[in-house]
ZARO-19705 format. One line per field, with one value per residue (C-alpha): residue in three letters; chain; x, y, z. Coordinates in steps of 0.02 Angstrom, whole numbers, plus 50000, padded with zeros to 5 digits. Example, Ala and Ser with C-alpha at 12.3 -4.5 7.8 and 13.67 -1.06 7.14 Angstrom:
<sites>
resn <- (Ala, Ser);
chain <- (A, A);
east <- (50615, 50684);
north <- (49775, 49947);
up <- (50390, 50357);
</sites>
This chain:
<sites>
resn <- (Unk, Unk, Unk, Unk, Unk, Unk, Unk, Unk, Unk, Unk, Unk, Unk, Unk, Unk, Unk, Unk, Unk, Unk, Unk, Unk, Unk, Unk, Unk, Unk, Unk, Unk, Unk, Unk, Unk, Unk, Unk, Unk, Unk, Unk, Unk, Unk, Unk, Unk, Unk, Unk, Unk, Unk, Unk, Unk, Unk, Unk, Unk, Unk, Unk, Unk, Unk, Unk, Unk, Unk, Unk, Unk, Unk, Unk, Unk, Unk, Unk, Unk, Unk, Unk, Unk, Unk, Unk, Unk, Unk, Unk, Unk, Unk, Unk, Unk, Unk, Unk, Unk, Unk, Unk, Unk, Unk, Unk, Unk, Unk, Unk, Unk, Unk, Unk, Unk, Unk, Unk, Unk, Unk, Unk, Unk, Unk, Unk, Unk, Unk, Unk, Unk, Unk, Unk, Unk, Unk, Unk, Unk, Unk, Unk, Unk, Unk, Unk, Unk, Unk, Unk, Unk, Unk, Unk, Unk, Unk, Unk, Unk, Unk, Unk, Unk, Unk, Unk, Unk, Unk, Unk, Unk, Unk, Unk, Unk, Unk, Unk, Unk, Unk, Unk, Unk, Unk, Unk, Unk, Unk, Unk, Unk, Unk, Unk, Unk, Unk, Unk, Unk, Unk, Unk, Unk, Unk, Unk, Unk, Unk, Unk, Unk, Unk, Unk, Unk, Unk, Unk, Unk, Unk, Unk, Unk, Unk, Unk, Unk, Unk, Unk, Unk, Unk, Unk, Unk, Unk, Unk, Unk, Unk, Unk, Unk, Unk, Unk, Unk, Unk, Unk, Unk, Unk, Unk, Unk, Unk, Unk, Unk, Unk, Unk, Unk, Unk, Unk, Unk, Unk, Unk, Unk, Unk, Unk, Unk, Unk, Unk, Unk, Unk, Unk, Unk, Unk, Unk, Unk, Unk, Unk, Unk, Unk, Unk, Unk, Unk, Unk, Unk, Unk, Unk, Unk, Unk, Unk, Unk, Unk, Unk, Unk, Unk, Unk, Unk, Unk, Unk, Unk, Unk, Unk, Unk, Unk, Unk, Unk, Unk, Unk, Unk, Unk, Unk, Unk, Unk, Unk, Unk, Unk, Unk, Unk, Unk, Unk, Unk, Unk, Unk, Unk, Unk, Unk, Unk, Unk, Unk, Unk, Unk, Unk, Unk, Unk, Unk, Unk, Unk, Unk, Unk, Unk, Unk, Unk, Unk, Unk, Unk, Unk, Unk, Unk, Unk, Unk, Unk, Unk, Unk, Unk, Unk, Unk, Unk, Unk, Unk, Unk, Unk, Unk, Unk, Unk, Unk, Unk, Unk, Unk, Unk, Unk, Unk, Unk, Unk, Unk, Unk, Unk, Unk, Unk, Unk, Unk, Unk, Unk, Unk, Unk, Unk, Unk, Unk, Unk, Unk, Unk, Unk, Unk, Unk, Unk, Unk, Unk, Unk, Unk, Unk, Unk, Unk, Unk, Unk, Unk, Unk, Unk, Unk, Unk, Unk, Unk, Unk, Unk, Unk, Unk, Unk, Unk, Unk, Unk, Unk, Unk, Unk, Unk, Unk, Unk, Unk, Unk, Unk, Unk, Unk, Unk, Unk, Unk, Unk, Unk, Unk, Unk, Unk, Unk, Unk, Unk, Unk, Unk, Unk, Unk, Unk, Unk, Unk, Unk, Unk, Unk, Unk, Unk, Unk, Unk, Unk, Unk, Unk, Unk, Unk, Unk, Unk, Unk, Unk, Unk, Unk, Unk, Unk, Unk, Unk, Unk, Unk, Unk, Unk, Unk, Unk, Unk, Unk, Unk, Unk, Unk, Unk, Unk, Unk, Unk, Unk, Unk, Unk, Unk, Unk, Unk, Unk, Unk, Unk, Unk, Unk, Unk, Unk, Unk, Unk, Unk, Unk, Unk, Unk, Unk, Unk, Unk, Unk, Unk, Unk, Unk, Unk, Unk, Unk, Unk, Unk, Unk, Unk, Unk, Unk, Unk, Unk, Unk, Unk, Unk, Unk, Unk, Unk, Unk, Unk, Unk, Unk, Unk, Unk, Unk, Unk, Unk, Unk, Unk, Unk, Unk, Unk, Unk, Unk, Unk, Unk, Unk, Unk, Unk, Unk, Unk, Unk, Unk, Unk, Unk, Unk, Unk, Unk, Unk, Unk, Unk, Unk, Unk, Unk, Unk, Unk, Unk, Unk, Unk, Unk, Unk, Unk, Unk, Unk, Unk, Unk, Unk, Unk, Unk, Unk, Unk, Unk, Unk, Unk, Unk, Unk, Unk, Unk, Unk, Unk, Unk, Unk, Unk, Unk, Unk, Unk, Unk, Unk, Unk, Unk, Unk, Unk, Unk, Unk, Unk, Unk, Unk, Unk, Unk, Unk, Unk, Unk, Unk, Unk, Unk, Unk, Unk, Unk, Unk, Unk, Unk, Unk, Unk, Unk, Unk, Unk, Unk, Unk, Unk, Unk, Unk, Unk, Unk, Unk, Unk, Unk, Unk, Unk, Unk, Unk, Unk, Unk, Unk);
chain <- (A, A, A, A, A, A, A, A, A, A, A, A, A, A, A, A, A, A, A, A, A, A, A, A, A, A, A, A, A, A, A, A, A, A, A, A, A, A, A, A, A, A, A, A, A, A, A, A, A, A, A, A, A, A, A, A, A, A, A, A, A, A, A, A, A, A, A, A, A, A, A, A, A, A, A, A, A, A, A, A, A, A, A, A, A, A, A, A, A, A, A, A, A, A, A, A, A, A, A, A, A, A, A, A, A, A, A, A, A, A, A, A, A, A, A, A, A, A, A, A, A, A, A, A, A, A, A, A, A, A, A, A, A, A, A, A, A, A, A, A, A, A, A, A, A, A, A, A, A, A, A, A, A, A, A, A, A, A, A, A, A, A, A, A, A, A, A, A, A, A, A, A, A, A, A, A, A, A, A, A, A, A, A, A, A, A, A, A, A, A, A, A, A, A, A, A, A, A, A, A, A, A, A, A, A, A, A, A, A, A, A, A, A, A, A, A, A, A, A, A, A, A, A, A, A, A, A, A, A, A, A, A, A, A, A, A, A, A, A, A, A, A, A, A, A, A, A, A, A, A, A, A, A, A, A, A, A, A, A, A, A, A, A, A, A, A, A, A, A, A, A, A, A, A, A, A, A, A, A, A, A, A, A, A, A, A, A, A, A, A, A, A, A, A, A, A, A, A, A, A, A, A, A, A, A, A, A, A, A, A, A, A, A, A, A, A, A, A, A, A, A, A, A, A, A, A, A, A, A, A, A, A, A, A, A, A, A, A, A, A, A, A, A, A, A, A, A, A, A, A, A, A, A, A, A, A, A, A, A, A, A, A, A, A, A, A, A, A, A, A, A, A, A, A, A, A, A, A, A, A, A, A, A, A, A, A, A, A, A, A, A, A, A, A, A, A, A, A, A, A, A, A, A, A, A, A, A, A, A, A, A, A, A, A, A, A, A, A, A, A, A, A, A, A, A, A, A, A, A, A, A, A, A, A, A, A, A, A, A, A, A, A, A, A, A, A, A, A, A, A, A, A, A, A, A, A, A, A, A, A, A, A, A, A, A, A, A, A, A, A, A, A, A, A, A, A, A, A, A, A, A, A, A, A, A, A, A, A, A, A, A, A, A, A, A, A, A, A, A, A, A, A, A, A, A, A, A, A, A, A, A, A, A, A, A, A, A, A, A, A, A, A, A, A, A, A, A, A, A, A, A, A, A, A, A, A, A, A, A, A, A, A, A, A, A, A, A, A, A, A, A, A, A, A, A, A, A, A, A, A, A, A, A, A, A, A, A, A, A, A, A, A, A, A, A, A, A, A, A, A, A, A, A, A);
east <- (50723, 50734, 50891, 50931, 51090, 51163, 50985, 50942, 50773, 50700, 50555, 50579, 50515, 50647, 50828, 50888, 50868, 50740, 50850, 51040, 51140, 51050, 51123, 51011, 50969, 50817, 50813, 50664, 50557, 50629, 50523, 50607, 50548, 50586, 50581, 50658, 50612, 50463, 50515, 50672, 50629, 50534, 50380, 50491, 50581, 50412, 50354, 50519, 50490, 50313, 50351, 50244, 50409, 50441, 50293, 50145, 50218, 50233, 50400, 50494, 50673, 50792, 50966, 51025, 50905, 50782, 50746, 50618, 50649, 50761, 50633, 50689, 50550, 50581, 50570, 50410, 50233, 50151, 50009, 50136, 50211, 50055, 50100, 50271, 50236, 50077, 50056, 49953, 49936, 49914, 49730, 49630, 49491, 49604, 49607, 49428, 49312, 49172, 49021, 49048, 49213, 49193, 49161, 49315, 49425, 49366, 49351, 49526, 49533, 49361, 49421, 49575, 49467, 49531, 49420, 49288, 49361, 49531, 49453, 49358, 49515, 49615, 49472, 49463, 49652, 49660, 49511, 49602, 49767, 49693, 49554, 49411, 49275, 49155, 49154, 49157, 48978, 48978, 48988, 49157, 49067, 49019, 49196, 49313, 49479, 49574, 49452, 49463, 49652, 49644, 49529, 49655, 49790, 49679, 49642, 49828, 49855, 49725, 49856, 49976, 50125, 50291, 50324, 50205, 50250, 50154, 50171, 50121, 49969, 49928, 49953, 49768, 49703, 49652, 49755, 49642, 49655, 49844, 49855, 49738, 49845, 50012, 49952, 49892, 50059, 50156, 50054, 50080, 50267, 50289, 50158, 50154, 50330, 50293, 50431, 50373, 50432, 50343, 50359, 50307, 50354, 50280, 50426, 50331, 50205, 50301, 50484, 50486, 50430, 50560, 50712, 50797, 50770, 50822, 50829, 50811, 50850, 50891, 50872, 51009, 51016, 51079, 51069, 51030, 51033, 50932, 50818, 50926, 51081, 51003, 51041, 51223, 51245, 51344, 51235, 51071, 50991, 51004, 50882, 50778, 50717, 50717, 50559, 50506, 50551, 50726, 50750, 50704, 50814, 50965, 50942, 50925, 51077, 50989, 51108, 51165, 51131, 50950, 50934, 51000, 50882, 50825, 50681, 50704, 50629, 50753, 50629, 50692, 50660, 50477, 50379, 50370, 50558, 50603, 50482, 50561, 50734, 50685, 50595, 50720, 50756, 50671, 50493, 50465, 50301, 50260, 50298, 50307, 50152, 50151, 50140, 50027, 50076, 49970, 49819, 49833, 49843, 49687, 49593, 49643, 49581, 49416, 49382, 49424, 49290, 49205, 49243, 49152, 48995, 48887, 48718, 48624, 48691, 48628, 48672, 48645, 48698, 48555, 48614, 48607, 48425, 48413, 48569, 48628, 48808, 48817, 48703, 48651, 48819, 48862, 49037, 49127, 49297, 49375, 49477, 49660, 49632, 49729, 49614, 49636, 49486, 49524, 49427, 49416, 49381, 49197, 49177, 49114, 49269, 49280, 49091, 49090, 49225, 49137, 48984, 49092, 49162, 48994, 49039, 48892, 48732, 48654, 48480, 48449, 48540, 48653, 48832, 48892, 49048, 49076, 48900, 48824, 48748, 48878, 48744, 48738, 48917, 48953, 49082, 49217, 49181, 49182, 49356, 49427, 49365, 49384, 49504, 49493, 49633, 49565, 49638, 49668, 49770, 49721, 49543, 49606, 49715, 49649, 49810, 49958, 50099, 50131, 50149, 49980, 49898, 49953, 49912, 49739, 49639, 49735, 49688, 49504, 49524, 49595, 49763, 49890, 50031, 50165, 50063, 50024, 50207, 50262, 50136, 50167, 50354, 50340, 50226, 50310, 50481, 50416, 50345, 50502, 50414, 50489, 50600, 50444, 50355, 50353, 50315, 50143, 50070, 50027, 50210, 50257, 50259, 50108, 50192, 50245, 50069, 50000, 50116, 50057, 49875, 49913, 50012, 49864, 49755, 49888, 49920, 49742, 49780, 49608, 49566, 49526, 49627, 49553, 49674, 49615, 49763, 49897, 50044, 49988, 50119, 50255, 50417, 50461, 50571, 50440, 50304, 50400, 50429, 50245, 50188, 50314, 50245, 50065, 50118, 50190, 50025, 49936, 50056, 50024, 49839, 49764, 49636, 49688, 49577, 49667, 49595, 49723, 49758, 49936, 49928, 50112, 50079, 49931, 50036, 50181, 50085, 49899, 49828, 49646, 49579, 49403, 49361, 49224, 49137, 48980, 48942, 48951, 49077, 49121, 49256, 49323, 49462, 49649, 49750, 49834, 49665, 49596, 49748, 49718, 49562, 49672, 49549, 49406, 49515, 49564, 49381, 49370, 49519, 49638, 49818, 49917, 50099, 50233, 50287, 50109, 50100, 50270, 50206, 50060, 50170, 50273, 50118, 50112, 49942, 49974, 50060, 50206, 50159, 50331, 50501, 50577, 50446, 50465, 50653, 50644, 50518, 50603, 50779, 50719, 50654, 50798, 50958, 51028, 51028, 51186, 51281, 51235, 51259, 51078, 51055, 51170);
north <- (50157, 50006, 49903, 49748, 49660, 49525, 49475, 49337, 49261, 49122, 49000, 48814, 48785, 48904, 48859, 49040, 49169, 49306, 49428, 49410, 49467, 49634, 49775, 49927, 50067, 50181, 50332, 50394, 50512, 50462, 50436, 50291, 50244, 50062, 50009, 49883, 49738, 49624, 49477, 49567, 49558, 49719, 49636, 49515, 49665, 49738, 49574, 49559, 49731, 49694, 49517, 49420, 49336, 49217, 49217, 49207, 49144, 48957, 48889, 49055, 49041, 49179, 49221, 49381, 49503, 49645, 49769, 49909, 50035, 49907, 49764, 49604, 49579, 49394, 49352, 49452, 49396, 49509, 49551, 49635, 49734, 49827, 49975, 49981, 49943, 49974, 49891, 49943, 49816, 49836, 49791, 49880, 49749, 49628, 49742, 49805, 49692, 49800, 49897, 50084, 50176, 50216, 50032, 49984, 50105, 50053, 49865, 49810, 49917, 49856, 49677, 49719, 49787, 49966, 50086, 50180, 50349, 50301, 50234, 50398, 50499, 50400, 50406, 50596, 50609, 50489, 50567, 50734, 50661, 50568, 50695, 50568, 50649, 50668, 50479, 50421, 50355, 50285, 50100, 50040, 49963, 50137, 50206, 50232, 50139, 50290, 50316, 50132, 50143, 50299, 50203, 50060, 50187, 50262, 50090, 50059, 50226, 50180, 50062, 50211, 50135, 50225, 50156, 50141, 50011, 50023, 49884, 49959, 50049, 50142, 50001, 49968, 50146, 50271, 50433, 50526, 50382, 50381, 50568, 50549, 50413, 50497, 50662, 50571, 50485, 50644, 50737, 50599, 50610, 50799, 50858, 50715, 50644, 50462, 50350, 50289, 50140, 50154, 50017, 50061, 50048, 50216, 50337, 50481, 50482, 50436, 50470, 50660, 50651, 50529, 50569, 50412, 50291, 50110, 49996, 49810, 49680, 49495, 49508, 49639, 49828, 49892, 50077, 50186, 50374, 50535, 50555, 50693, 50580, 50412, 50416, 50458, 50283, 50170, 50049, 50106, 50124, 49935, 49913, 50070, 50181, 50369, 50468, 50543, 50723, 50678, 50566, 50708, 50832, 50718, 50670, 50853, 50902, 51019, 51091, 50957, 51060, 51080, 50893, 50856, 50956, 51125, 51146, 51248, 51104, 50978, 50883, 50814, 50906, 50934, 50986, 51171, 51186, 51093, 51199, 51358, 51298, 51240, 51399, 51519, 51643, 51541, 51568, 51490, 51530, 51353, 51173, 51020, 50911, 50724, 50682, 50582, 50403, 50404, 50472, 50334, 50203, 50271, 50272, 50091, 50040, 50134, 50047, 49874, 49739, 49736, 49586, 49649, 49758, 49823, 49895, 49992, 49877, 49913, 49827, 49848, 49740, 49673, 49768, 49932, 49932, 50121, 50148, 50080, 50020, 50025, 50152, 50125, 50094, 50076, 50014, 49941, 49854, 49821, 49667, 49701, 49858, 49901, 49997, 50064, 50094, 50221, 50307, 50321, 50172, 50126, 50201, 50035, 49977, 49802, 49777, 49826, 49698, 49561, 49594, 49570, 49405, 49337, 49335, 49453, 49462, 49631, 49677, 49745, 49774, 49658, 49598, 49531, 49430, 49418, 49488, 49343, 49358, 49318, 49217, 49096, 49037, 48896, 48939, 48832, 48920, 49094, 49074, 49043, 49215, 49317, 49292, 49393, 49421, 49475, 49622, 49510, 49360, 49255, 49244, 49138, 49007, 48829, 48725, 48690, 48733, 48868, 48738, 48659, 48830, 48885, 48713, 48703, 48788, 48695, 48528, 48580, 48616, 48438, 48484, 48344, 48341, 48398, 48549, 48594, 48581, 48691, 48829, 48828, 48843, 48975, 49096, 49071, 49106, 49264, 49323, 49273, 49148, 48990, 48966, 48951, 48811, 48694, 48830, 48852, 49015, 49079, 49070, 49201, 49390, 49491, 49541, 49362, 49298, 49427, 49362, 49184, 49238, 49325, 49175, 49059, 49164, 49201, 49014, 48994, 49115, 49197, 49323, 49459, 49477, 49587, 49632, 49715, 49815, 49698, 49803, 49827, 49759, 49751, 49847, 49962, 49836, 49697, 49822, 49867, 49684, 49646, 49788, 49743, 49567, 49630, 49743, 49592, 49500, 49651, 49658, 49473, 49510, 49492, 49621, 49697, 49785, 49847, 49925, 50031, 50179, 50195, 50341, 50325, 50149, 50214, 50355, 50239, 50096, 50118, 50201, 50213, 50267, 50259, 50363, 50297, 50382, 50336, 50189, 50291, 50312, 50497, 50500, 50376, 50416, 50422, 50431, 50595, 50676, 50610, 50674, 50845, 50857, 50903, 50997, 50876, 50728, 50812, 50827, 50638, 50612, 50562, 50621, 50638, 50578, 50708, 50720, 50769, 50898, 50965, 50983, 51088, 51188, 51238, 51290, 51147, 51123, 50936, 50845, 50729, 50557, 50483, 50544, 50498, 50597, 50748, 50751, 50730, 50870, 50986, 50957, 50987, 51159, 51206, 51156, 51330, 51296, 51192, 51346, 51442, 51299, 51278, 51109, 50982);
up <- (51267, 51147, 51129, 51026, 51083, 50970, 50931, 50806, 50773, 50666, 50657, 50680, 50502, 50430, 50396, 50388, 50529, 50499, 50595, 50604, 50756, 50768, 50871, 50877, 50999, 50985, 51100, 51199, 51095, 50926, 50769, 50680, 50506, 50461, 50280, 50160, 50047, 50080, 50188, 50245, 50430, 50467, 50544, 50640, 50713, 50769, 50846, 50939, 51018, 51079, 51141, 51017, 50974, 51057, 51177, 51058, 50893, 50902, 50845, 50854, 50917, 50969, 51033, 51116, 51196, 51166, 51306, 51317, 51455, 51539, 51531, 51443, 51317, 51282, 51467, 51496, 51456, 51323, 51443, 51556, 51411, 51356, 51466, 51383, 51199, 51099, 50930, 50779, 50639, 50451, 50452, 50589, 50573, 50666, 50818, 50831, 50931, 51003, 50940, 50964, 50965, 51150, 51191, 51090, 51186, 51359, 51327, 51379, 51536, 51592, 51575, 51677, 51819, 51805, 51907, 51808, 51858, 51787, 51627, 51603, 51635, 51506, 51382, 51388, 51368, 51220, 51131, 51139, 51078, 50929, 50893, 50879, 50984, 50834, 50805, 50987, 50988, 50811, 50769, 50709, 50560, 50498, 50495, 50349, 50342, 50407, 50550, 50599, 50603, 50713, 50832, 50836, 50880, 51015, 51089, 51096, 51188, 51320, 51393, 51412, 51321, 51308, 51133, 50984, 50853, 50689, 50559, 50390, 50464, 50302, 50177, 50144, 50160, 50028, 50017, 50140, 50263, 50245, 50279, 50428, 50509, 50469, 50543, 50699, 50725, 50687, 50818, 50948, 50919, 50907, 51033, 51158, 51147, 51106, 51042, 50871, 50768, 50601, 50469, 50292, 50108, 50059, 50066, 49987, 50132, 50289, 50253, 50286, 50469, 50536, 50642, 50576, 50435, 50459, 50308, 50347, 50214, 50226, 50415, 50432, 50452, 50285, 50329, 50479, 50449, 50455, 50302, 50229, 50231, 50187, 50001, 50032, 50104, 49983, 49885, 49965, 49793, 49772, 49916, 49920, 49778, 49805, 49838, 49672, 49711, 49769, 49616, 49497, 49590, 49582, 49401, 49351, 49454, 49575, 49703, 49824, 49980, 49924, 49894, 50066, 50175, 50112, 50234, 50390, 50490, 50421, 50314, 50148, 49986, 49942, 49786, 49831, 49860, 49701, 49599, 49669, 49621, 49447, 49397, 49475, 49338, 49202, 49143, 48970, 48886, 48830, 48874, 48761, 48760, 48785, 48599, 48486, 48533, 48691, 48597, 48466, 48604, 48687, 48522, 48489, 48662, 48645, 48479, 48546, 48545, 48717, 48824, 48980, 48979, 49120, 49074, 49207, 49343, 49520, 49683, 49870, 50017, 50122, 50276, 50180, 50124, 50117, 50012, 49845, 49850, 49660, 49576, 49394, 49308, 49125, 49088, 48939, 48951, 48781, 48741, 48778, 48883, 49040, 49158, 49335, 49449, 49584, 49723, 49912, 50025, 50012, 49837, 49769, 49674, 49746, 49738, 49554, 49515, 49615, 49505, 49351, 49414, 49470, 49655, 49677, 49575, 49530, 49587, 49412, 49249, 49149, 49163, 48996, 48954, 48766, 48742, 48841, 49014, 49147, 49236, 49088, 49120, 49242, 49374, 49290, 49125, 49200, 49277, 49103, 49055, 49216, 49362, 49522, 49649, 49818, 49914, 50065, 50003, 50154, 50086, 49940, 50026, 50039, 50032, 50145, 50025, 49897, 49760, 49796, 49815, 49641, 49569, 49649, 49511, 49377, 49456, 49454, 49268, 49252, 49175, 49175, 49302, 49178, 49123, 49304, 49354, 49207, 49245, 49433, 49412, 49276, 49370, 49539, 49462, 49379, 49545, 49643, 49755, 49678, 49831, 49941, 49847, 49997, 50126, 50203, 50132, 50306, 50358, 50227, 50243, 50189, 50026, 49990, 50025, 49903, 49767, 49801, 49782, 49618, 49555, 49589, 49472, 49341, 49324, 49259, 49116, 49110, 48973, 49100, 49259, 49396, 49534, 49695, 49763, 49690, 49753, 49934, 50052, 49918, 49931, 49787, 49697, 49708, 49661, 49504, 49463, 49491, 49380, 49246, 49245, 49238, 49094, 49003, 49026, 48952, 48805, 48776, 48752, 48925, 48980, 49147, 49273, 49427, 49585, 49675, 49789, 49721, 49601, 49556, 49492, 49392, 49318, 49275, 49196, 49161, 49002, 49059, 49228, 49301, 49455, 49570, 49715, 49812, 49697, 49537, 49396, 49397, 49262, 49136, 49013, 48974, 49134, 49087, 49056, 49220, 49316, 49238, 49349, 49495, 49605, 49570, 49618, 49780, 49825, 49802, 49919, 49779, 49801, 49641, 49624, 49665, 49482, 49432, 49571, 49517, 49338, 49397, 49516, 49363, 49268, 49144, 49061, 49037, 49180, 49161, 49226, 49262, 49319, 49150, 49056, 49170, 49150, 48961, 48941, 49065, 48999, 48822, 48872, 48986, 48898, 48932, 49120, 49106, 49053, 49211, 49333, 49387, 49305, 49224);
</sites>
């Protein structure tokens, strides 16, 4: 169905190819999961399949060939490929152009002059496939992120492609939205036979449903194997971390055949299977608790001097006159705290943080910085106290090179050239973007652009750093590096507020968690205590990390938050298992 033959690709502005002499064949009806480091060539691979490279991307150069169902993609105009390859991008907003969902789905075919009867026939078929009949007459503006992405998928299917290419379609969605999109794609593959090329970093969500996993790094295919065999590939751990359940199983020495593919349907190991193996024949009456260190840390944070305070803050957007976006909110952020704000898309997380930074002004209530009204600070004063990194990095870029982008705020603050140069080079090195200093930000991958946006704020060294989804678009290694750097900033005395849908990041790094829903703060407390509200969180569309679910599956009253903690607590209780061969 899809074949790359000695294919290489680069941009005129680049000295190194983005893809190197690629040879790859994808069969009809396969579900291929493509993953790997940020900037490794995954998106370039997608754009080479759908013909955007070289036909629509100025300056792109290639050698070799890519064919889809026998058609040479590079020699065919993208317009003529829409019935062969459908593409779904990371941000559905880029693909939605009409008012209602029905208008969105019929728009392209109407412009192509397709007869009304044929449009209606395709519409009925696609609505059934994607299960969107209840939202067909709703405005796209009213939809959740997951619903918008399903509409983008449906619009793609209206062209009747044989192949669906999805470039990180769940990256900016909340857990419910992710599940909604994954289930849609899984159904299209299993029930309707579509060939699927699915690019993502999130192994815990997408990995189990693939027929093959291809790891792309440095423009080359590092591994190509079924999910159950992927981690038997030599050196794969250097490029790709294991899903949490498989990591725990391997570190505890669970039987190799169970690790490989215990499920009858061939899926990799899951929480239920690992729980069954771990508790087989062992039922201890108690489990060790997390200890006192975490409690002391939480007490220190709660007693910290407040740096940010919100008192009965209310806000509504002008277009939503009948509904408050932020209902009366009281919030206190202590100096030196590290806080995560979680909740479904549309919960009010970003709006709340824009109120803190002064980007939005409340209709009523007070926002205080160091006990003074935030409105009393000039903009140049406020940025010394609070820095905000947008979810979409492209909203922040104003310069033509990475160096100038990171230096921009420092020049406004009138630092001298030597100080600017030192800060720019320090933060870009820490974020591994120092090799791109002379590149235009828009020529970088999504993950690289995100790191540039974060670097431009970190260079200002504000007291409070608010990050809206800082790890979205980053591969696992870069995510870990990013979070380690954010943790260092916290340990150096910065106050960190992070908005995220990544519960594993929250569990691994963040002591305090706030849960928002419908413009209100529902819970606020130590992360472990918040994650103990398992059923309540599910009702708010929050999916807990596998290690937390595994803790509950084993009957633990307090969940482990990390793989290391789970293994330490479990091994301490089950030392006798080594003697009977269940665990090492």
